[in-house]
C-alpha positions in Angstrom: 101.0 -18.7 -6.7 99.8 -15.0 -6.3 98.1 -15.2 -9.6 96.3 -18.5 -8.7 95.3 -16.8 -5.3 93.6 -14.0 -7.2 91.8 -16.2 -9.5 90.3 -18.2 -6.6 89.1 -15.1 -4.9 87.7 -13.7 -8.0 85.9 -17.0 -8.5 84.5 -17.0 -5.1 83.2 -13.3 -5.2 81.5 -14.2 -8.5 79.8 -17.1 -6.8 78.8 -15.0 -3.9 77.5 -12.3 -6.2 75.6 -14.9 -8.1 73.9 -16.5 -5.1 73.0 -13.3 -3.7 71.2 -12.3 -7.1 69.3 -15.4 -7.0 68.2 -15.1 -3.5 67.0 -11.5 -4.3 64.9 -12.8 -7.3 63.4 -15.6 -5.2 62.5 -13.1 -2.4 61.0 -10.8 -5.0 59.0 -13.6 -6.6 57.8 -14.8 -3.2 56.7 -11.1 -2.4 54.9 -10.8 -5.7 53.2 -14.1 -5.2 52.2 -13.1 -1.6 50.7 -9.8 -2.9 48.9 -11.5 -5.7 47.6 -14.0 -3.3 46.4 -11.4 -0.9 44.7 -9.3 -3.8 42.9 -12.5 -4.8 41.8 -13.1 -1.2 40.4 -9.6 -0.9 38.8 -9.7 -4.3 37.1 -13.0 -3.2 36.1 -11.7 0.0 34.6 -8.5 -1.2 32.8 -10.4 -4.0 31.4 -12.8 -1.3 30.5 -9.9 0.8 28.6 -8.4 -2.0 26.9 -11.5 -2.9 25.9 -12.1 0.7 24.6 -8.5 1.0 22.5 -9.1 -2.1 21.2 -12.6 -1.0 19.9 -10.9 2.2 17.5 -8.7 0.1 14.5 -10.9 -0.9 11.3 -9.8 -2.4 8.1 -11.1 -0.9 5.3 -12.4 -2.7 2.5 -9.9 -3.6 -0.7 -9.8 -1.5 0.5 -8.0 1.7 -1.4 -5.1 3.1 -2.1 -3.0 6.5 -2.6 -5.3 9.6 -0.4 -8.0 8.1 2.7 -9.2 10.2 5.4 -11.7 10.1 8.4 -12.6 8.0 7.2 -11.6 4.5 6.4 -8.2 5.8 10.0 -7.9 7.5 11.5 -8.9 4.2 9.3 -6.2 2.3 10.6 -3.6 5.0 14.1 -4.6 4.4 13.7 -4.4 0.5 12.1 -0.8 0.9 15.1 0.3 3.2 17.4 -0.9 0.6 16.1 1.5 -2.0 16.2 4.6 0.3 13.6 4.3 3.1 14.7 4.2 6.8 12.3 2.7 9.2 12.3 -0.3 11.7 12.0 -3.7 10.2 9.6 -5.2 12.7 7.5 -7.2 10.6 4.2 -5.1 11.1 2.4 -3.8 8.0 1.1 -0.5 9.8 1.0 3.2 8.9 4.6 3.6 7.9 5.0 0.7 5.7 1.6 1.7 4.2 3.0 5.1 3.7 6.2 3.8 2.0 4.2 1.5 -0.3 1.8 4.5 -1.4 4.8 6.8 -1.9 6.5 4.3 -4.0 3.2 3.6 -5.9 2.8 7.4 -6.5 6.3 7.9 -7.7 6.2 5.0 -10.3 2.6 5.8 -11.6 1.1 2.8 -10.1 -2.4 2.5 -8.7 -2.0 4.1 -5.2 -3.6 1.9 -2.7 -0.8 1.2 0.0 -1.3 -2.4 -0.7 1.7 -4.5 -1.9 0.3 -5.9 -5.2 1.9 -7.6 -8.1 2.7 -4.3 -9.9 4.4 -2.9 -6.9 6.3 -6.1 -6.4 7.7 -5.8 -10.0 8.8 -2.3 -9.5 10.5 -3.1 -6.2 12.3 -6.0 -7.9 13.7 -3.7 -10.5 14.8 -1.1 -8.2 16.6 -3.5 -5.8 18.2 -5.3 -8.9 19.5 -2.1 -10.2 20.7 -0.7 -7.0 18.3 2.4 -7.6 17.6 4.6 -4.7 14.4 6.7 -4.5 13.6 9.9 -2.6 11.3 8.9 0.2 8.3 11.2 0.3 8.7 12.5 -3.1 5.3 11.0 -4.1 3.6 11.2 -0.6 5.2 13.5 2.0 5.5 11.8 5.4 3.7 13.8 8.2 5.0 13.4 11.4 2.7 15.6 13.2 -1.0 15.0 13.0 -3.0 17.8 11.2 -6.5 18.5 12.3 -9.7 20.5 11.3 -10.9 23.5 12.9 -13.3 20.9 14.7 -10.1 19.2 15.9 -10.8 16.2 13.7 -7.8 14.3 12.6 -7.0 14.7 8.9 -5.7 11.6 7.3 -2.1 11.9 6.1 -2.6 9.0 3.4 -6.1 9.5 1.8 -5.0 7.0 -1.1 -5.0 4.3 1.4 -7.3 1.3 0.5 -8.1 0.5 4.0 -8.4 4.2 5.1 -10.6 4.6 8.1 -12.9 7.6 7.4 -15.4 8.6 10.2 -16.2 11.3 12.5 -12.7 11.4 14.1 -10.9 10.8 10.9 -11.5 13.1 7.9 -10.0 13.2 4.3 -8.2 16.5 3.4 -10.5 18.9 1.8 -8.4 19.1 -1.4 -8.3 15.4 -2.0 -9.6 14.3 -5.4 -8.9 10.7 -6.4 -6.9 10.7 -9.6 -8.2 7.4 -10.9 -12.1 8.1 -11.0 -13.9 6.1 -13.6 -17.6 5.1 -14.2 -18.3 1.4 -13.8 -20.1 -0.4 -16.4 -23.3 -1.0 -14.2 -26.9 -0.2 -14.2 -27.9 3.3 -12.9 -31.5 4.5 -12.1 -30.7 7.7 -14.1 -29.1 8.5 -17.5 -27.3 11.8 -16.7 -23.6 11.9 -16.8 -23.0 12.8 -13.0 -19.9 12.8 -11.0 -21.7 10.4 -8.5 -21.5 7.8 -11.0 -17.7 7.5 -10.5 -15.5 5.3 -8.3 -11.9 4.6 -8.1 -10.9 2.2 -10.6 -9.5 -0.2 -8.1 -13.2 -0.4 -6.7 -15.0 0.0 -10.1 -13.7 -3.4 -11.6 -14.8 -5.5 -8.8 -18.1 -3.9 -8.5 -18.8 -4.6 -12.4 -18.0 -8.3 -11.5 -20.3 -8.3 -8.4 -23.3 -6.8 -10.5 -22.7 -9.3 -13.1 -22.8 -11.9 -10.5 -26.0 -10.5 -9.1 -27.6 -10.4 -12.5 -26.6 -14.2 -13.1 -28.3 -15.0 -9.9 -31.6 -13.1 -11.2 -31.2 -10.2 -9.0 -31.6 -6.4 -10.2 -29.0 -4.3 -8.5 -28.5 -0.7 -9.4 -25.9 1.9 -8.4 -27.1 5.1 -7.1 -24.4 7.3 -5.7 -20.5 7.0 -5.7 -18.0 9.6 -5.6 -18.9 12.9 -4.0 -16.4 16.0 -3.7 -15.7 17.8 -0.7 -17.4 20.8 -2.0 -20.5 18.9 -3.0 -20.7 17.5 0.7 -20.3 21.0 2.2 -23.6 21.9 0.3 -25.4 18.6 0.9 -24.8 18.6 4.8 -25.6 22.3 5.0 -29.1 21.4 3.3 -29.6 18.6 5.7 -28.7 20.5 8.7 -31.0 23.4 7.8 -33.9 20.9 7.5 -33.3 18.5 10.5 -30.8 20.3 12.8 -26.9 19.7 12.6 -26.9 16.9 15.4 -29.9 15.0 13.5 -28.4 15.5 10.2 -25.1 13.9 11.3 -26.8 10.5 12.2 -27.3 9.9 8.3 -25.1 12.5 6.6 -21.2 13.1 7.0 -19.8 16.4 7.7 -17.4 17.6 4.8 -14.2 15.5 4.9 -15.9 12.7 7.1 -17.7 11.3 4.2 -16.6 8.0 2.6 -17.9 9.2 -0.7 -15.0 11.5 -1.1 -12.8 8.7 -1.0 -14.0 7.3 -4.2 -14.3 3.7 -2.7 -18.0 3.8 -1.8 -21.3 3.2 -3.9 -24.8 3.4 -2.6 -26.7 0.7 -4.3 -30.6 0.1 -4.6 -33.1 -1.9 -6.7 -36.6 -1.6 -8.3 -38.1 -3.2 -5.3 -37.8 -0.2 -3.0 -38.4 2.3 -6.1 -34.6 2.9 -6.4 -34.5 4.6 -2.9 -31.8 4.4 -0.3 -33.9 3.1 2.5 -33.5 0.5 5.3 -36.1 -1.8 3.5 -33.5 -2.5 0.9 -31.9 -4.8 3.4 -34.9 -7.0 3.4 -34.9 -7.4 -0.4 -33.4 -10.3 -2.2 -30.7 -7.9 -3.5 -29.9 -6.7 0.0 -29.8 -10.1 1.3 -27.7 -11.4 -1.6 -25.0 -8.6 -0.8 -24.7 -9.6 2.9 -23.7 -13.2 1.5 -21.5 -12.2 -1.3 -20.2 -8.6 -1.4 -17.0 -9.8 0.4 -16.2 -12.0 -2.3 -15.7 -8.9 -4.5 -13.9 -6.8 -1.7 -17.0 -4.9 -0.5 -18.5 -4.6 3.0 -21.9 -3.2 4.4 -20.1 -0.3 6.1 -22.8 0.6 8.5 -24.4 -2.6 9.7 -27.5 -3.1 11.8 -26.8 -3.1 15.5 -23.6 -1.3 15.3 -24.9 2.4 15.4 -22.9 3.1 18.5 -19.7 2.2 16.9 -20.0 3.7 13.5 -22.1 6.6 14.8 -24.3 6.4 11.8 -27.6 4.8 11.2 -28.1 1.4 9.6 -27.4 1.6 6.0 -27.7 -1.6 4.2 -27.2 0.2 0.7 -23.8 1.9 1.6 -20.9 -0.5 0.2 -17.4 0.3 0.9 -14.5 -1.3 -1.1 -11.5 -2.5 1.3 -10.3 -5.5 -0.8 -11.2 -9.1 -0.7 -8.9 -10.1 2.3 -10.3 -7.5 4.6 -13.8 -7.8 3.5 -14.1 -11.5 4.2 -12.7 -10.9 7.6 -15.1 -8.2 8.4 -18.1 -9.7 6.8 -17.5 -13.3 8.2 -17.0 -11.9 11.8 -19.9 -9.4 11.4 -17.9 -6.4 12.6 -17.3 -3.0 11.5 -14.2 -1.3 10.0 -13.5 0.3 13.4 -13.6 -2.9 15.1 -11.4 -4.4 12.4 -8.9 -2.0 13.3 -9.7 -2.3 17.0 -10.4 1.4 17.3 -13.2 2.4 19.7 
């Protein structure tokens, strides 16, 4: 009887131990499953978060520039901030966005214009896709404080800007020399290989197209004077000032730094009808009239139009063409306004 009781007790103990072991294994398996499920949830959540963050960065279509605004500009600003810039995503393409685009272009050996074009778009797409950060200001340092000349004229912080407003209140840096100067394949009334034949390539190419269109229309346009260095302007203005007095000279000639010719975006043009001179009579020639009608199609404006002398502070110059790009040129010429009025600057 005693032995039978012991046997029964041992059997019960064995059953209890087996049951406990099974429960422990089930518990461990449950805990393991829970941990695995939690890790899977966390990985999915992290992946979805990363995908969501990437989905938010959209690269807008090219063709944006200073004065544009809206959702596309905000998308551009968001993308720029993604690669290292840090400024307000307000949807306004103003000085800060123009600086960032110019800086990006200079850092990647693109044509520096401050305009968001197709080449800039491709570069930005690559940087965002590859999660590459750049160093803001490495191409064009961002100036917080305004620099001025000895005469207290503001010095432009971004002389590369295609829409830079250069006038008696806003001067180019004395050391600025455009890096992309070329000689456009157009007619000149002289054979010498002079610096004034040059323009920035971004302006030279459309000038060639414009001259070809004028020729097709039976007209004779000649390029007379393009790029002019700061030092050349020093000597030129000094010569005019000695002949006419500084105040009178400044009505038709710019002080050093205040000349658009230094930007490389300007060309004075003429025709045989006025003996290749730069005179107001050029505006009455067939070539002069044709430019008023068609220059904007190629991105050029008559920079100093008749009747706007109080705004530009220079005399009427129908020969002085400034490249600003097709979008701005059409707006300016169709509304018969100046570059100052375009930017609503008194």
